[in-house]
N, C-alpha and C positions, 0 to 999 in steps of 0.2 A: 332736584326736588326743591320746592319752596321752603323757606325757613319759618314762615308764620304758622302758628298753631292751627290745626284743622280739626274738624269734627267728622268722625267716620262712623258709618253704620255698616256692619257685616251681616248679610242675610244668607244663611245656608242651613239646611236641616242635617248636614253631616258635621258633627261636632269636631272631629279631628281636622277637617278642612278649615273650619272657622278658627281653630287654634293656630293652624299654620298661617293663615292670613293675618291674624292678630299679632303673632310673634314677628312676622315680617315687618309689618308697619310700625310696631313698637320699637324695633331696632333701627328703623331707617328714618321715620318721620318724626317731627315735633308735633305731638298730638295734644289737643285740648281735651277731647272726649273720644272714646271709642266704645260703642255698644254693639250688642249682638241680638239677632232675631233668628228664629228657626222656621217661620212660616210666613206666607205672604200677607196675611192680615196683621200680624204683629209688626211686620216691616212698615206697613202703611201708617200704623199708629205711632211708631217711633220716629218715622221720617217727619210726620207732621209736628210732633212735639220737639224733636231735636233740631230740625232744619239743617241736616248735615251738609258739609261741603262735598263729601264723597260717599257714595253707596256702592258696596261690592255685593252684587245680587246674583243668586242662582236662579235658574229657570224652573227646574223641577221641584217646586216647593209644595208642601201640603197646604190644604185649605184654599189657597189662591196661588196660581202659578206666577212666576216671576214676570212674565210679559204683561199680564193684567195688572200686577202690583205696580210695575213701572209706570203704566199709564195713569194710575191713580196718584202715584207719588209725584208725577210731573205737574199735576194740578195742585197738590197740597204743598209741595216743596219745590217750586219751579227752578230754584237756583242750585239745587243739588245735582252733582255730576254722577251719572250711573255707569258703572262698568259691570257687564255681565260676565260671570264665570260659570261655564256649563260644560257637561260632557258632550252636548250637541254640537256637531260641526257641519250640519247641512246648511247650504246657502239660504234655504227658505227660512230656517230658524234664525239665522244671523240677521237676515233682512227684517224679520219680524221684531227682533230686539231693537234694531236701530229705528224702525218705524214707531216703536213704543217710546222712544226718547232716549235711548242709550247713547253715551258718548264713547263707549269702548266695548270690545268683546274679546274675551280670551277663553280658549278651550282649556278645561281644567288640567289636562295632561301637559299643557304648555305653561302652567302657572309658574313653575320654577324658573323659566327663562324669560317670561314676559310680564309678570306681575308688576314689578317696580317701574319698568319702562311704560306700561300702560297707565299707571297712576301718575307718573311724571307728565306724560303727554296730555292726559285728560285734565289735570290740574292747571296746565298751561292754557286750557281753553281749546285744545285741538281734539280731533277724533282719532281714536286708536283702533286699528284693525289688525288682528293677529297675523303673524307672518305666513301661516298656512293658507291665508286667504289672499295672498298676493295676486294681483291681476283682476280682482273683483272689486267693484265699487258698490257701496251700499248707501241708499238714501234714507232719510228719516227725519224725525222731529228736531234732532240736534242740528244746530247751525255751525258746529265746530269745524275747524279745518281738519283735513285728513292727514294722519301720520300712520304709515304702514309699520307693522311689527318689525323690530330690529332683532334678527336672529343672533347677533353677536353678543347680546346680553343674555347669557344662558347658564345659570347655576343657582343652586339653593343658597350659596354663600352671598348672593345679592341681598340676603337678609340684613347685611350690614354695609355693603358697598357694591357699586356697579363694577363688574370686571369684564373686560373685553376678551372673552375666551370663546372661540367659535366651536370648540369641540368638547365642551363640558356642559352637560344638560342634566336636569332633574325632571323626572316624570312622576305625576301623582295619579294614582289609579284607584277608583272605587270598586272596580271589578277585576278579579284575578285573571280573567280571560284577556282583558285589554293589556294587562301587565305582561303576561306571557307572550302575547302576540307581538308586543313591542320589543321584548328581549329577543325573540326569534328573528325578527326582521333586522335588528341592530347587530346581533352576533352573527347570524347566518349570512348576511351580505358580505361581511369581511372574510369569513371562512371560505365561502364559495369563490371569492376572488383570489384565494391563496394566501390571505393574510392570517394574522393570529388573533385570538380572543382569550380574555381572562374573565371568568365568571366567579364573583365572590358573593354567594347568595345562600339562602336557606336551603336545607336538604330537600324540602318539598319542591322548591322551584328548580333546583338543579336536576332532580329526577324527572320532573315534568317537562323540562326543557329539551332533554335528549331526543325523545321521539318526535317532537315538533321540529327540531333541526333536521332530523333524518327526512321528515316529510317535506322539508324546505329545500331538499336537494343537497344536504351536507353529508359527506361520508365522515361521520363523527369518529368512528373507530380509527380511521386513517389520520384524522386531525390530531387525535390524542396520541397516537403512536409517533407522529412526526413532531409532537411537542407544540403544535400550533393552537391547541385547545387546552387550557389549564382551568380546572374548576376547584374552588376552595369553599369551605364553610365560613359564612360571614361571622358567626359567633366565635369560631376558633381563631379567625384572623384578627379580631379586635384586640385581644390581649398582647399581640405581638408588638403593638405600638402605643397602647394606652397605659398611662401611669396615673393611678388614683382618679380614674374617670376623666382624665384629660389626655388628649392626644399629644404624644411627644413628636415634634416635627422631624427630628433627626431619624428616629426609629421608623416613622411613617415613610419618609422618602427613601430610606434604605430598603425596607421590606418591599414596598411597591416597585421601587426602581429595579431591584434584583429580579422581580417577577417579569417586569416589562422587558428587561434585557434578555432573559431566558426565552421568552416568547418570540421576541424579535429575531433572535439567532436562528430560530426554526423556520423562518420565512425565507424562501429563495428569492433572490433579486435584491437590488439596491434600495428600492422604495418600499421597505417593510412598514406596514401599518399594524398597530395593535389597538383593538377595541376592548374596553373594560366595562363590564356591567357590575355594579356593586349595590349591596343592600346593607352595608355596615352603618351608613348614616341613618338609614331607616330604623335599624335596631336601636341605635342610640336615641333617636327621636322618640320611638315608641316606649323606651324606658324612662323618658322624662329628661334625658341629658341633651336638651336642646342646644345649649351653647357648644357642647362637645361636637354635635353633629355639624354645626355651623363651621367650627374650626377645621373639621375633617374635609368639608367641602372646599374651604379655602385652600387647604393643602392640595386638594385635587386640582385646583386651578394652577397651582405651581407645577404640579406633576404634568399637566397637559401642556404647559408652556415649555417645560424642559425636554419632554420626549416627543412632542408633536403627536399625541395620541387622541383617541376618541373615548370619552367617558360618558356613561349614562348611569345615573343613580336613580333607583326606583323606590318609591314610597307608596305603600298600600294604605289607602284611607280607611280600609275596613278594620284596621287595628287602632284602638283608642290609646293615644299617648298619655303617659302619666305626667302631666304638666300642671303645675300650680301657677295661677296668675292672680 
C-alpha cells in the first residue's frame, strides 16, 4: 500500500458492509478523508465535491445504479479510481462495470480475501479482476494494466496486514441462502471425500445445514458417528478462549487445536484434511467487538499454518454491528 494520505468514498446502501469497508481501510491505509454515501445520486455529489483518490462502489444502489453513477463520476472526477463491490458475478455485469470506467471488480462474498489486494493494485494504476474471473479479459474505459486476483491473500485479518494463507477465507453474505449454500459446498466437499469438518455456528445455521448436507450426498449420521463431523455452538465456544472481551491466544490454540486433532484422528488415511466453518468472529463483529474479531482471525491464520487446514469464516451482512466510529 502507498503511504501518502488518500481520500476515499464508500458507496453502498448496506450499512454493515460500509462499516466493514471503513474499518478495513482505517486499519490499513493512511487516510486523509473517508466519507460514505448510500445511493447513486449522493455518490455523484460527493465525488464531485471530494474528488476522491478511491471510490468503493456497489452496483445495486437506490435512486441511481452504480454503473450509471460510475459513468457520471468519470466525467466529474476523472482521476478517481473506482472499484466495484457487488453480489453480481455474471460476466456481462462485470464487463458493464469496466465499460463504465471501473479500475477493479470484487464480488462481495470475496471481499475478505480480495479487498486490500484490489485497493493496492488499483492505487498502483493497474486494473484488478477478482480471482473467480481468472481466464476472462474485460475491456473498458480504464487504461490501467491488468492484475488478476490473488487467492493467496484471503482473510478478514487483512484488516491490519496481508497474510499469505491459502486456506483461510472470510465470506460476507447479504442473503442467508448464499451463506448456507457456501457452507454446504465447503463442508460437504470434504465430508464426501472422507475428510473431517468442524462447524462452529449459530443453532439456526447448524440445524438448517444438516438437511442440505444430506441433499448434497453426505451421510451425516455416519460422519457424526465416525467423529468426522463435529458441530458446536458459536456463542458457547467464545467463552472458552475469551478473557474480558479479548481472545487469549494460548486458550484459543489449545481449544481449537484439540478439536482439530480429534477430527483428524477420525479420518482414515495419512492425508487427513479438516475443514472448519466458523461464525465466532461474526458474533464478535456483530456485538461491536471489531478488534477482537480481527485478533481471532489472526489466530485463525496461525491455526491454518500449524495444522494445514481449511477455514471459512462467515459474516452475515443482514446483522447490524454495534460499532461506533
